[in-house]
N, C-alpha and C positions, 0 to 999 in steps of 0.2 A: 162324269158328263162324257159322253161321247162328242168329242169335236165336229165340227162343220166342214163339208168338203167346198173348197172356195176353187172354181177352174177357170182361168182366164185364158182369152186367145188374142191379147192385142201384142205384138211382136214390137212395137213403141215402148220402152222401158216407162220411160216417162207417164204414158198413159195407163200403161200396166199400176205402178204404183198408184199414180194417181185413184184408180180406179180402184184397189186394193182396200186404199184408206178410207173411201167414201162409203166401200159397204162394211166397215166393221165400223165405222162410226155409225150410219144410218142404222147397222143390227144390234148397234149397242154391245159390240163383242170383242173382246180383248183379242189378241192376236193371239194367244195361248192357246183360244178356242179353238180355233184353225186349222184345219190343211191346205196350205196355199200351193195348188199346182199351177204354172205358165205351160200352158202345152205348147208354145209358141221353141221353149226351151228344153222341156222333157214331154214324155212319153208317160200315158198313166202306169201307173204299178199292175205287172201283171195278174192277172186272178185278181182285183181289185173287187172287194164285198160291198157295196152302198150300206147295207146296216153297220158297217164299224161307224160309220156318221149319222150325225141325228139329221141331217140334211145333207143337200145341194144346192151349191149355188151356181152359175154359170153368166159369167159377165159378157158384154158385149165385145164386138170386134169390127174392123172394117171390109170383112170376109162377109160373100152373101152365099147364103144353103143355092140358090136359084140359079147359080154360074154354070154354065156346060162345064164338064171335068176338062176339057182344054183349056178352060179360062181361067183358071183357078192355079195359082202357085204352088208347089210341092208343097208349099209349108202349109198353104191355107185346106189343102187337101187332106192331108193327116192330121191336123189339127179337127175339121171337120168329120172324119172318121173315127177320132178317137171318143167324140163326144158320142155319136151317133151309135155307138159300140155299146155306150155304156146305156142308152136309153132304154133298152128291148127290159133290163134288169130293173130299172127304175119304175118303169108303167106296169110290169108284172106284179109288183110288190107291193104298188102304189106308195112307192117310199116319197120323204118329203125333198119336194124338189121347188126348188125361183129358178127359170131362164129368164135373165135380162136382153131384151131386143134380139141377137144374133140367138137366145136361147129359144123364144118363141118359134122362129123357123125352125130350130132342131127339133123341137117338140112335132110342131106340126109336120114336118116333112116326115119322122117317125110313125108317125101313127097316119100315115096316106094322104096328108092336108095338101092343097096347091099352094105353094109358096111361090111370088113368082112379083116380075116388076111390071105388070100389065096394068095393075091400080093400085092407090092406098101408100105409096111413097109418100115419103114426109120432107120439108127441109127443115132444116136446122132450129130449133128454137123451142118454146113455149108452146105448147097446144090443148085447148078447154077437151076434157076428159069427162064422162058421165058414166055414173053407175048404170047397170040396166038393173031390172028387178033382181035377178038371183044374185045382184052384187050388195043390192043392200039387205042379203040376210047370211052371205061366206062370211066367214069366222075372219079373215083379213082385211073385208073391206065395210063390214055393214058398220055404221055410224059415220062414217066417213061424210062428208061435205058429197050431198048430190053431183055436183060438179066443183071439179078442181083441175088447175092446171100442173102441167107434167111435162119434163124436158121430152122432144123426141129428135128424131132425124135418121134417116132409114132411106134405099134404095128400094127396097123388096117389102113386100109383107104377106099378110096369109091372105088368100082370097076368100074363102069361104071356112065357117065354122068345122075345123076336124069332127070326125065321129067321137062319140062320147065324151065329147068335150060340153063345159058351162060357160058360155059367155059372162063376163061381169065387169066389164069395161067397155065403153066407146068412145070415140068422137066423129065427130063431122069428117074428116079428111081420111081417116083409117078406122074403119068399123070395130075392128076387132084388136083394142089395146089391153087387155089381158083377157085369159081364159083357165079354167082349169080341167085335169084329167081327173077321174076317180074324185077321190077326197083330198087328197096330198100333193100334187102334180098341177103347179102354177107357172105360169109366165105372162111377161107384158110385153109389149111390144115398146112402151115406154121406159125411160130409166132410173127406176125406183129409187139408185143411190145417188144420184145426181141433183146437186144445186149449183146454184150460177155460177158459181168458181170455177168446180168440176167442170162444165160446158164451155167456160172461155179455155181454160187449159185444152181441154179436144179439140175446139174453135182452131185455135192454134197449132196443136201439132197436125188433124187434117184437113187443115183450110186447100191444100193439093191432092186430094182424095175425091174429087169431082162430087163432094157433097151441096158444095156452094161455089160459084163462081168466088175466087181469091180476094180480090176487092171490097167484097161485101163482108168482109170477116168483124171489122173493125163495128159495124151496125148490126149483125148479129150479136157481138160481146154487147151492145150496149141493149137490143133487145131481152137479152137473159136476165142481164142484171138490174133490167125494170120491171119483171114477172115476179108474182109474189107465188114460187114454188114450194110449198114444205109439206102438202099431205103424202106424195108418193113416198116417202121415205117410213113413213107411218107403217105402210105396206110391206115392208123388211123389216122394221122392228116385231112386229106383230107375226112376223113367218119365226124369225128367229127367237120368241119369248114361246110360243106355242110348242115348237119341235126343239127346242133346248132344254 
């Protein structure tokens, strides 16, 4: 069996390790079935061939695709360039891909879509998501509850459906919560890997990163634990099962 490639963008080790554990858990994958690369620590291997992997999963991160080049740190710019450099290969052959949060911005930017802070940013916490008509038929979302809660927190968002994409999940604050390009390239704005404990850890880690007023951290943590968020993880499980 080919491994899955997991690309991570978070420069905070505790956040990266927590996200990695959450992805393995929701995908029901042992660590031996994945190749993990933390792009803050290393570059993609030269000449990497995505067909050596069952699929590619990209995690979230504090960077913003829409930030002007001069506002990106050298590390954020390098990480973004690495992933964008991989996208032509993925979309050209329709290779299985799951972009989580930041990964949606990367996919949309690669496809020429608008990613910006103009509209649809969402505060940290749970949000009600709904399947579209296409979402009721897609292999990763068919049969899920028509409305379910997911965890979000992002400053930028896709402003319009990129060309060649299918709209699968929406929410009132942010229309484009999940899309598909081709048959096998997926991305979500919400965090399919995260449960309340994962989001509590991230709230504590990123409390001074501008996502929310720092004095609201405890209230946001309580809000996350009060929510029932269990459907998004099924999407990741189906992705791993379908392509693994």
